[in-house]
N, C-alpha and C positions, 0 to 999 in steps of 0.2 A: 400762348395762351394760359390759363389760371390751373395751379394744381390743385386748387381746393375748391369747388362745388357746393356751393348749399341749395338747398332746394325747400321752397316754402321756408324761408325767413325774411326775413326784414334787411330793407335796405340797411339800417340802423345796426344790424347783426354783423353784415358784411362790411360796414364805414369801421367795425370795433377791433375785425380781421386782419385789415387792410393798413388799421393805422398799426398794427404789431407786427409789419412786413412782410402777411403771408399774402401769397399769390392768391385773389378770390373769384370768381363768379358767381354770381347769383341769378336761381331760375324759378320759376312759379310753374307748377302743374295748373290743369284747367278746374280741377277741385278746388282750388283756391283763389284762381281768376273770373272760374266763369266763360272763359275761352277755350277753343279746341285748338291751340298755339302747338307747334312744334315742339318736340326734348331733343334738347340737343346736349352731347356729352363731348368735351374738347378733348383732342389727342393727346392732350398733356397733363391732364385730370389722374392726379395719384389717389385722391380720398374723397368721396361724397358721402355730405350729412344731407338726411333727408328725415323732414319732422313731420309727421303725420296726424291729421286728423285735427286739431287745436287752430278752431281760426276758421274753418273750410265751411262752402257749404256744400247740399247732396249733388251728386254727378253723377254721369253716365258711365256706368261699369266696363264700356268698351273706349273708355278716354286713355291715352299712351299704352294701348294695348300692346303692342310688338315693341317698346321701349326694352323690357327687359332681356331681349334676345339680344340685342348688342350690351347691354350692360353686365349681363351675365357674363358674355366671352372676355371682356374686359376685366373682369373680376379674376377670373382662371388664369389671365396673363399678368396679375399681380393688383389689381383695382381693389382698393378697402371701402366698404359700404358699411355708414353708420346709420340705421335708422331711430328715432326716436318717437315710439308710438304712441300717442296719447288719443287716440279712437277713429272714427272712418270708419267705411266700410273697407271686407277685406280684398276688395281690387286695389284701391289707392295702396295697397303694399304687393300685391303678387305683380301689378301690370306694370311694377318699375322693378323689382328685384327678382320675378320669377317667383314660381310654387317652392315650395318649401315640404318637405315630406312631413307628414303629421304634425304640421302648422294649423294651431287653431288660436285663432285671437276672437274671442267672443266675450267671455264672463271679466270683467274688470276686478283685479287684487286690491285690497286695500294697499294703500301708499305706504302708511307707517310700519306693514308688516313685512316687506320685503327685505330677505335678510342675501348682502353680497358673498361671494366666494372669497375667502381671506387670501387665495392663492391667486388668485386672478388677477388678470392687467386691469391696471387702472384702479385697483382697490382702494386706494387712497382718495383719489376725486371723486368716486363712487361713494364712498361713506361720506364725505365732507357733504354733498349734496344731496344725498337720505332725506333729510328732514325738507327738502324740496320736490320730493316727486308729486307732480300734477296729479297724474293717471301712471299705473301698473298691471297689464294683462296678464294671465296666465298665456304662458304659448305654446305649450303641450297639455292635452288630457290628462294623463297617466302622473301622478306625483314619483319623483325618487325620492329614495330612502336617507336615511340620516350618513352623512359623508358622501355622497354617492354626487360628483359634479358635472360627469359626461351622461351621451347617451347615444347607443349607436343606433346609425340611419342609412337606409339601403342607399337613397337618393342622394346623399350629401357627406358620407363618412361619419363620424364622429362628431357631434353636436359639443362644446365643450359650454357648460351653463355657468353663466355669472352671479347669477340670484335663483332664489326661489320664494316661494309663499310661506309661511309658515307651516304651510300644509305638505309642502315640496315640492309643490308645481313649478317649474319652470316660470320667471317673469324675465330674465334676460339674457340672452346666450352668443354665442360665435358658431358660423354656418361659415364652416371651409369648403374653398371651393378650387381648387387647383394650386396655384400659386399667392391668390387673394382673399379676401373671406367677409363676408356679411352679420355687421353686429347688430340685435335686434335690443334695444336697450327701453327701461320706463322714458316717460317723459316728466322732464325738471322743470316744467312750468317757463319764468322767466328767468331761470338759471340755467335752461338747456343751450345756451351760448357759449356761460362759463365752461360747462362740461365738453364741448364742442373745441374749446381754447387748450384745456389738461390735455385733452386725447392727442391733438396738434402738437403740443410741447415735449410728448412723453411716449412717442409711438412705440411698440413692441411690436414683434411678430406673435400672434396666437400660437396657444400652446403643441396646437398640430404641428407649427414650424419650430419644435425645437430639433436640435442635430439629434440625426437619428444614431444607436448605438454603433459606435465602429465595429468593426470585424476584430478579429483575436491577435492579437500581435502587434497592434497599431502604433502599441509602445516602443518597441523597436525599431522604428524606425528614424531616419535620420536628422528628423527635427528634435529630435531628445537625448539625442547622445552626445557624451561629453568628448570633445577635442581628442584628451588622452587615450581614450577607447578607441577613436575613430582613427588614429596613428597607428594605434599596434596591429588592429584590424586588415589596414592596407596594407604594412609592411608583411603579415606574416601573409598572404596572398603574395605577395611578390617572392616570396623565396621557398612557397610552400615544394616546388619540384623539385629543388634541389638540396634542400636539409629539410629532412623528415625529423632530426632531433629537435632542429631549431622551431619547426613549425609546432612541435610538443609543448616545449618550452612558453613560446606567445599564448597557446591555448590556456596556459595554466595561469600565465599574468593577465591574458583579460578575465578568463574568472577571478580572482581576486577583484582586481577594482572593481568590478559589477557586484559582487556581495560585499565588500567592503567599504561603499559608500555610494553608487549608484542610484545602488536598489534603493533606497531608502530615501533618496530624495525623488525615484518616479512614484514614491507612495504620495507626494504633494500633488501628483494629477490622477492620480487613481484610486488611492486611501480615502477610507469613510471611517468615522466613529477613532476608536482608539489609535490605529494606523496611520489616520490624517495626522491624530495627535502628535502622536511620536516623530513622525515626519515634520511637521513647526516646530518642535523643539531641535530637533538634529537641524534643522537650515537655521533657525534660531544661532545654535551655538556657534557652527560655522562660520556666520558672522561675525565672532568673536565681539560682542555684544553686552556689556555687562555682565550679573551675574541672571543668567536664565533659570527660571525656578517652574518645574512641574508640580502644578499645584495640589492635584491630586497625589503627587509623593510624600509632597509636603505634611498635607492633613490626614498622612494614610493612619496615624493611630487617634485622629481626633472624630469626632461624631457633629458633623455640622455640611452643609450643605455647599460644594466647593465652586459651583457657579463657574466663572472664569475657568480657563484653563492652562494658562500661562503667565509667568511674573517675569519682565524683565526689568531688575535692577539698576539702577546707577548711582555712584561709581561702584565697580564689582567689588573691592577691597571691604566695602561694609558687609557687614554678617545680614541676613535673610531679617530679622528682629527689626534691626535698627535702620535697615535700606526700606523698609514699608512706610517707616515713619518720617524719617529723613530724608530721605532719597529721593529721584525721580523715578516713575514708575510708567510703564508700559502696561494694559493689563492684554490680551490677548484671550481671544476666544477661535476657535477652532470648527467650522461647521461645513456639512458638506450634505448635497440633495442631486438629484435627478432632474430638477427644474429651475426655476428664478430662483432669487433669495426672497423669502416671506417676510414682511414686514416686524412680524414679532422675533424674528431673529436678530434684524439688523436694532429693535428697539432695545434688545438685552445691554448694551454698550452701554448707554446714557445711564441705564438702571444699575449693573453691577458697578460702574465708574461712582457713583452716587453713595451707594454702600459701602465702598471701600474707603472712600475720603471719611466719611462717619467713622468707621472704625477703625483707621489708622490714623485717624486725626491729619490728615497731609492730603492737598489741593494739586500736588505735582505730578497729576495722572494723565496719562492718555489712553483712549482705548480704542483696539484696533479688533475687527472681525477678518480672519483669514478663512476665505470657503472655497470648496473645492464643488463647482456645483457644475449642473451635468456633465456628472463625472463617469456617466455613461459613453460618452461621445467622447470624438477623439479632442485633445487639448487646444491644436489650434484653431479649429473650426467655431470654438462656443461663442456663445455672442456675449456680450458683458450682462450679468444675471443683475446689476443692482439697478434700480428704476430710479429715475431723477429725484422723485422724492425721497426715497432713501438716502441718495449721497448728497441731496439739500440740507438733509435733517441729522446728519453727520458731519455737514459741516458747520452747521449753525452749532453745534455742541463739541466740537473740539476733536470730533474721533475721525477713525479713517475707515474705509473697505478695503479690502486686498483680495482680489483671488491669486489661489494657489498657485494657479500656474504662471501666473506675474510676477510670482515671488521665485518659481521654478527660472522663469526666464532670464530673471536677473543674477541669479546665481549661476546660470551657464553662461552668460557674458561676463560675470567675473571670470570665471575661469577663463576664459578666452581672454580677459586683458579689454574688454572695453569700455568697463566701468569699475569701482573701486567698491571694496566692502564698505569703507568708510561713505559714501556716497550712496550706498543702498540702505544701512542705518539712518543714515539723515534724512533720509528719503520718506520713511517709514514713522521714523519719530516727528518728522515737522508737519509733513502733510494731511490735509481736513479732506475728508469726501472721499471721492475715486484717489487710491493712488497708482499711479503706475511712472513706470521709471524710462528714462529717455537713451534705450539702445537700440 
């Protein structure tokens, strides 16, 4: 059975997705055909795209009246539904996806006045196809204040608002239901199928499925302990009963290992702001890589915007001033957040690299963003924070995107003898787009 279901799209739309190697089925509602035919949701369907209103004729309000009962249960089990609202009576939405608390699709908003949430899912394709919005509606009657992109709901949990009108009324949003979600979007006219393709290429969980904050103490778990500390703890347990003096000695040595190095590496996993930057500098110096320069400290007596956080200059024997103009440079940005990586943060890579190329008259540069995203969640449960569009842009510009957890994993693997420092340095220096290590 097909994994993608198009509802009230055209055969040409289906053929286009099939040509892109997607498993697709196509159905038409009774409002589209004028016939009261059964609506079938295949057992293997993972995502439904429903185009509402455009090109439809008036129909009975009781058409497909019980479809939503089956569909909502499937959504709770993980099905995703995306609705492009281009008009039509309210029944065309409610009969398929079910009632949504507070939903009020009545007054059309000016398509050119829609403002998309800069941190929302699929922000890049939404902005790209914004000029093609044919119709947009105010979905909730009350406007939201500036900077507010969520709305509490007694029936469905918190709505994530994806777009608002200039007055602040939600014009697109995600409604979470169990493990799945219902996404309500404006109608993009002939470009609607293009937006469908972007969503299929770059699916990510809605913000409501960002990993939960971990319980205190998770960072002390076995997954984050270096091998030398693990061995000492095991040996201490074996000798505890017989040698109290030895036990005290091992306790001292364990404390020295933690405070003398591992604690600083742990800030790659839970650090933010200056603590994260310090941990990144420490990690790069541990890799014995060229001359690692803390930009803030280098310019501490100079009034200027510091912009990037770290320079790695090769060869290491060059003075900083000479290396900036004649050596090979890697510009490093250290960033943290409790959510996905933002487009504007990723965009700083090429902007700062271009400025340094002009300033130092040197084109032998690469920029790398090292990000501690979802920093409130346990590290091993975090998803990839970078979107497909962000990765593609970094590849085009010859830059790199690296999570601080991936850097921590590489250093831990090096200490365990599974990868060399040379291999870690080479991957960061040469790989573009998303940087990962074979460990």
